N, C-alpha and C positions, 0 to 999 in steps of 0.2 A: 204545521205539517212541513216537513223538511224536504223540499223537492230535490236538493242536491244529493240527498241520500236516496230519495225515491228512485233516482236513475240507477242505483245499484240493483234494483229489482229487475232490471233488464238482463243482468248477468245470471245465468243459471249455474250457480256454484253451490257446493255443499257447505253447510254450516258446521263449524267445528264446535264441539261441546265445550262448555266452560268447566274446567276441572278444578277451579279454585276452591279452597276450603276456608272456613271462617274460624280463625283461632285468635288467641290473645287475651289479655286481661281486660277487665271492664270495671267501671265504678260500681255498678249494681247489676246483678243478674238474677232473674227469677223465672220460673217456668211452671207448667202444669203437670210435668212428668210425662206428657204424651208427645214430647218432641218439640213443643212450642215454648218459646221463652222470650223474654224482653231483656235487652241490654240497654242500660240507661246511663248517660253521662250528663254532666252539667257544663254546658259550653258558655255560661254567662260571662266568664272572664274575657271572652273575645270582644265584648262590647257591642254586639249587634243590637241589643235592647236591654232595658233594665227589668223587664217583666220576668216572671218565672218561665223557664224554658228547659227543655231536655232534648237530647239527641241520642242516637244509637241504632240498634237493629231490632226489628221484629222478626224473630227466627222461627223457621220450621225446619228443625234439624233432620227429621225423617225424610223430607223431600229435598233437603239441601237448598233451601230458599231463604235468603236473608235480605230483607227490605230495609233500607236506611230511612230514618225519619228525623225530622227536626220540628219540634213542637214549641209554639209560643202561646202563652196565656194572653187573653184579651187585656188591652191597656185600660179598658173601661170598667167592666164589672165581670170579672172572670167567674164569679159564682153563679151568674145568670146568663151571660152572653152565650150565643150558640157556638158550635164547633164547625169549622170549615175544613173539609178534607180537600187538599189541593193536589191535583194530578197534572203534570206537564204533558205535552203532546209528543210529537215526533213521528212515529213511535220510537221511543228510546231516548228521549230528552229528559234531563234531570229537572226536578222541581226546584232545585237550588237556583235555576235560572230566574224563575219568577220571584223567588224569595229576594234576590238581590237586584233584579232588573225592573220588577213591576209592582207587585202588591205586598211585598214583605216589609219588615220593619226598618230596613236600612238599604242604602245603595252603596256600591263600591266605586270609588272614583278612579280616574286614570292613575293616580298616585297611590292607589290601594288603601285609601283612607275611607272609613265608614262615615256616612252621613245619614241622619234620621230621615225616614220617609213620613211626612205628615199625612199622607193619604194611604197609609198601610191599612189593609183590611183587618189587621190586629187591633185597630182602634175601635172596632165594633164586634169583634169575634175572636175566639181562640182559633188558631190555625195550625193544622197538622200537615206539613209538607212531606210528601212521600215519594221516594225514588222508586219507580216501577215502570215496566216489568223488571224481572231479575236481569242483572248485568247493565242496568241503567244507572248512571251517576255513580254513587257510592254503594249501590246494591249489587249483589252477586248471587250466583246459583249455578248448579251443575247443568240442569236441563233447561234449554232456552224456550221460554213461552213464545208462541208465534201467532196468537189471535187475541182479539179484544175480549172474547168470552173467557178464555183461559186466564188472562190477566185479571179480569173482574173477580174471578174466584179467589185469586191470591190477595187482591185488595180487600175483599170481604173478610177473609181469614185474618189479615193483618189488622184491620180496623177493629174487628171483634176482639182480638188479642189485646190491642192497645186499651180498649175500654174496660176489659176485664182486669188488666194490670193496674189501670188508673181509674178506679171506680168513681172517683170524685167528678169525672166528666161523663159518666155513663148516662146521666139523666138529661144531658144537653140535647137540644135540637141539633140535628146534623144536616149540613148542606154540602153536597159534593160538587166541586167546581174545578174548572181547568180551562185550557185554551188549545186551539189548533187540533191536533189529532185526538185531543180530549173530546172532540165531537163524536168520536167513536168510544173512547174510554168511559166517559161519564154516563151515557145511556146504558152501556153494558154493566157498569158498576151499580147504577140505580136499579136496573132490572134484577141483577144478582141479589142485592140486598133485599128487595121486595119479594123475592121468591122464597125467602125463608120465613115462614110464619112464626118461628120461635126466636127470631132475631132480637137482639138487645139494642140494636142501633135505631135511634129515633129519627129516621130519615124525614127531613122536612121539605127539601127541594133539591133540584139539580140545576146548574147553570154553567154555561160555557161560552167562550168568546171565539169568533172566527174559526168555527169548527168544521171539520169534514165529517158529515153525518150521512147524507144521502148522495152518494157519488153519481147516481144516474142524473139527478137534477143539477147537482153542482157542475157537472161537466158541460151542461148546456150554456153556462154563463162565463166560461173562460174567454171565448171569442168576443162576446159583447163587452166584457170588462176591459179587455186589452185594446179594443177597437173603438172606444169613445162613447159607449152606451151605458156606462156605469157612473157617470158624474165626474169622470176624469178624462182629459183629452187622450186621444188614441196614442199609444206608444209604439205601434207597429205600422208598417206600410200597408198599402191596399192589397198587394199581392199576398203578403203573409196572412192578413186577415181573411182573405178569400180562401186560402189553403186551409186555415183552421175551420172555416165554415164548411168547406167540402168534407173535412174529416169527421165532422160531428155525427152524421148519421151512422157511420160504421161504429164509432165509439159507443153511441147509444145502444146499438144492437148488441155489442159485446157485454156491456154492463147489464143490460136486461137479461141476457143469458146467464150471467153470474147470479142475478137475483132469482131467476127461475130455477136454476139447477143447484146452486150452492157448491158446485164442483171446484176444487182447488185450482186445477189447470185452467178452467174457464175464467175464474176470477183473477188469477195471476195474469193471464193473457190480456184481459180487459185493462188491468192496471198498467201493464207495459205499454200497450198501444195508445191508450188515452193520455198517459203521461208524456209520451214522445210527441204526439200530434197536437195536444191542446195546452200543455203546460210548458213543454220544451221551448217553444218559440220565444217566450218571454225570458226565462232563465238563461237560455242559450245565447241571447243577445246581450247579456251582461246587465240587464235591467233589474231594478229592485222589485222582485215579485212579492215582497212583503209590504211595500208601500209605493205605489206607482207615482206618487207625487214627489218622491225623494230619489236622489241618486243612491246607488249601492255603495255604502262605505264598508271597506274591508272586503268580505266575500260572502257567498251564499251560506257557507258553513257556519258563519257567525251571524246569520240572518240580516246581513247588510247593515249592521250597527257596530259602533265602536265600544259598546258596553260589555260585550262578552269577554274579550281577552283579559281585562282586569279581574273579572269574576273568577275566571279560570286560574289566574296566577294566585289570587288570594286563597282560594279553596285548596290549592296544592301546596300551600305553606305547611311545613312540618308541624308547627305549633297549632295551626288550625285543625289539621287532621287529627292530631292527638287529642285536642280538646273535644272534638266531635265524636271521638271513639271510632274513627274509621279503621276498618280491619279487612285485610285480604284484597284491597284494591290499590294498585300501585299509583294510579293517576286518575284525577277527575277530568272527564271530558264532558262538554255540554250535551253532546248527543252520542249515542252508540250506533255506529254503522252496522254492527252485528245484529242488534235488535231490530233496526229498521229493515235490514235485508230479510230477516226471518219473517217479519210480518208481510213484506212484499212478496216473498216466495210462497206464502200460504194463501195469498189472495185477499188478505184481510182488508186492504185499502178499499176494495170495491164492494165490500159487503154492506147490506142495507141496515145500518144501525138506527135509522129513523123508526123502524118497527119497535125497537126497544123504547124509544121516546113515547110512542103511542101507548105502549103497555104501561110505562111509568106514569103517564098522565091519568091513569085510572085511580092512582093513589096520591100522587104528589104533583105540584106545579113544576114547570120547566121553563127556563129562560135561555134563549139563544140571543147573543148580541154580536155585533160585527162592526169593526172599523171600516169606513167606506172607501179607503184607499188601497186596501189589500187586494191582491190578485189571486193568491194561491188558495184561499178559502173565502172568496169574496162575498160581499153583502148581498149581491143580486141572487146568488145561489142559495144563501141562507134564508133570505126572505122567501124565495120560491118554494123551498122544501117545507118551510113552516106553513105557508099558505096551502100547499097541496097535501099536507099530512093526512093520512087516512085514520081518523079517530072520531069518537062520538061527538066531539066539540067542533068538528070541521066547519059546519055551517055557521055556528055562532062566531067562530074566529074569522070566517070570511066576511061576515057582516060588520065586524068591529072596525071602528074608525082609528086611523093612525093619528096619534097625538104628539105634540111637541114635548120634548124632554127639557125641562128648565130647572135650574137650581133654585132653591128657596131664596137665596140671596146672591146677587152678583151673577157671574157667568156671562157667556157671549150673548149678544143680542139675537133673539130668535131661537135661543136654546142651543144645547150641545148635541142634540140628536132627536130621534123620534121613536115612538114605541107603539106597538099594536098588541093588544092582549084580550083574551077571552077564555073562560073555562079552565084557567090554570096554565095555558100556554101563552108565552110572550116572546115577541121578537123586537129587538132594539137595534137601530142603526146609530152608530156614533160618528158624528161628523169629524172630518179632518184627522182621522186616525187610520193606522194601517193594521197589519196582521196582529200586532201587539197593541191593541187598543188601550190597554191599561197603561202601558209605557208612554204612549203618545198623548193620552188624555187622562192623566191620573185623577184629577179632581172630579171630572165628569163621571168616570167609571166608578169612583168611590161613592158618589152620590147615587148612581144606579144600584150598586151593590147594597148600600145601607137601606135604601127604600125597598129593595126586593126582599131582603131577609126580614124586614118589618111587615111584609105581607101586602104591600101596596097593589101589586098586580097579580098576586098569587091566589085570588079568590077562585074557588072551583065551583 
């Protein structure tokens, strides 16, 4: 979740429609004659990995929506390993961020050199990185999507098109995954997929890290996290902590009204006021809201890390864009202010996506995990909403014991985190990690991921 962009939701400005069109030559193009087509390029010469890969666009020409994808086959057993669909958060942040910063096959150094990632999730699964909603990353479209529900419909259509065009992957188990605002996107996408009885997607599970899912509950834990009650020393003074505490009841009332009415103006107002009173004090003080244990390197737009600028420079190289088949997008930016503003103005930030989690749990298991140094989507709030989720397994989940997460060999003494699971729902806390838990603890989160897709905590 990008709070520097969230502040844009305070400005009541009109959104300009994106009038870009998608033209140009491609290595391979095919469609169904109904306005949907796939453009496919082979970017292997870029040296990101040696596995089979493809990139390009999943097009809906009738709606003028063109979602960019980059697919990597599993390094292990691509004929049997599952397929992970990865969606970045934001809203409006590119999945290329996680490809090169977190769980993809390579990292980009400050010198723009590629180095293999030994803990890439492609070591155990094939991964489809998708830039969505439209006008995110290398994706583009005429009409801007402004809600998680709308975005989920586009993702469902794109994934269905991908599996139809590449039938060799159609029988794979599918896990939908992401981080940050993917706490909205992933529940919405899972619910959308499961709503289609005639689907060809074999959805196996959903998982997301440091997500924004239940705004009502999450908002209750900004003050405790910033003021010393989340396992990190207080980063604000007593007067600021008291001001946040005093603002909490009104914020709760506003979000509850959004939950009750669903009205755009009500939800937008809740986002605006709660952002200013509960999130603003940390970001506005120049603190690292993505990891309270670390200083902010760079700026909030780069998530207080120095890993984003080299990714941006590498992806904007002419030879990289040509190899990927990029078309109609002049420049790759890690996040789109336009997309984020559209979601902010629609009130989507404050809508109750935990309801989609409860619905999804009727058919698939769900894992929420969180680095415990994050402020913006902190572990206290994620633990609280999973504990309080209204679903048939609530009592069993409430009785479940929290257990230590340890690697089978090596790892930190005492484990790298803790997990609670029952009935298909699991919540994991990752120690000494921030908003991007995969970046901060790559080996630990890789262990969690591989065990999750193997079904260790997914028993329903």
